[in-house]
Every structure is written in C-alpha cells, then in structure tokens.
C-alpha positions, 0 to 999 in steps of 0.5 A: 953681629950680636944678633948673628952670635945669638942666633948661632948660639940658639942654633947650637943649643937647639941642636945639642938639646935635640941630640941630648934628648935623643940620647936620654930617650934611648938611655931611658928606653934601655933602662925600661927594657932592662927593668922589664927583662929583669922582672920577666926573669924573676917571674920565670924563675919564680914559676920554675921554682913553683913547678919544681916544688910541685914536681918534687911534692908529686914525686915524694907523694908517689914514693910515700904511697909506694912505701906504704903499699910495700909496708902493708904487703910485707906486714901481712906476709910476716903475719901470714908466715908467722901463722904458718910457722905456728901450724908447721905448714911452711912450704918453699913457696910460702918462704919465697912469697915472704922474701919477695914481699921483704925485697919489695919493701926494702926497695920501696923504702930505699927509694923513699929514703932518697927523697924523704924529709929528715923527719920521715927518714928518721921514722922510716929508719926506726920502722926498718929496725923494728921490722928487721927484729921481727923478721929475725924472730919469725925465722927463729921461731921457725927454727924452733928457738925456745927463746921466741914465742908465737905470742910475743912475735904476734904482739910485736906485729900488732904493735907495728901500727904505732910505728906506722902511724908515726911514719904516716903522720910524718909523711902527711905533714911533710906533704902539707896534709893534715895528720891522719887520725891514729889507728884505733885499738886492734879489732877483736875479730881481726887481730885475736890470736885465734883468728889465723892468718886471714885476720891480719 
C-alpha cells in the first residue's frame, strides 16, 4: 500500500513537473519573443529618426542654397538698378527685372523661414530689414530725393557682405558644416564706384 502511494505520488509529481515545465517554457519563449519585438521596434524607431533627420537636413540644405542664390540675384539686381538710376537709364524692363528678382528673393526667404533654425531665422530677419531699407532708398534715389545719395546707397549694398556672412555662417553651423571663412575686403576692381553695374 505504501509502495502504491509512493508510486502514485511520484507519477503525479512527474506529470505536474512536465506540465509546469511546458508552461514555464512557453512563458519564457513568450518573454524572449516580446523582448526581441521590443528591440526590433526600438531599432526601427531609431532608424526612422535617423532617416527623418537626414531628410530634414537635406531639405534645409536645399532651401538654404535656394535662399543664397535668390539673395545674390536680388543684390546684383539692386546694384545694377542703382547704376541705371545714377545714369538716368532706367526702363520699364529694368524695373520689372528688379521686381522679379525681389519677388524671387522674398519667396525663397519665406520658404527658408519655415524650416530655418532659430539662429538662421534671426539672421534672415536682420538681412531682410537691411534689404528693405536699401530697396526703399534705391527707389527714393530714382525719384530724385535729395536726402539720398548714390554713394551712400552703394556703400550700403557693399556692406551687405557682412550681413550675408552672418547668415551663411549660421546656415553652415546649423547643417553641421564648419563655418566658412568671411568674405575679404571689397576688391578694388569689382566694387569701386567707377566700375559700373558690371562690377557687382
């Protein structure tokens, strides 16, 4: 009798152990699978963040390039128009060309202001204020306003280099590039008052 009970107890323990081992094995497997899924999710999220960061940097870089090109075109148009005003050679076509460059510049800067870093945005706003003042003074010079002189407006246009250097440095820093060297002093052959609009 005692031997029968011992055998029965051993059988029960054996069956319970087998069932328990299976249950524990399934729980461990589920835990391992859950951990693997979580790691895969974290890796996928990290990859998504990296791809998003690269895409945002590409978009910002392209936008900054477009803003730089539009700025240079507008600055050259202002300089050219200034010389035409001085020589009393402004035509409707020349005025339209200036307005087209100004409109393109505003559009490019408006787009840049939507995605620019805070530092770049501040520099862009400062540059826009200076350009608006110069544009107004160029038009006043064209209306023969005695309070505005060609030499003063010309000097302001040349002084835009410092403002653009600040914008460009902020853009490059925001993109993770080394700041570019500052533009040197104006070249005598390009920016002397007597060279005319070709020397912009």
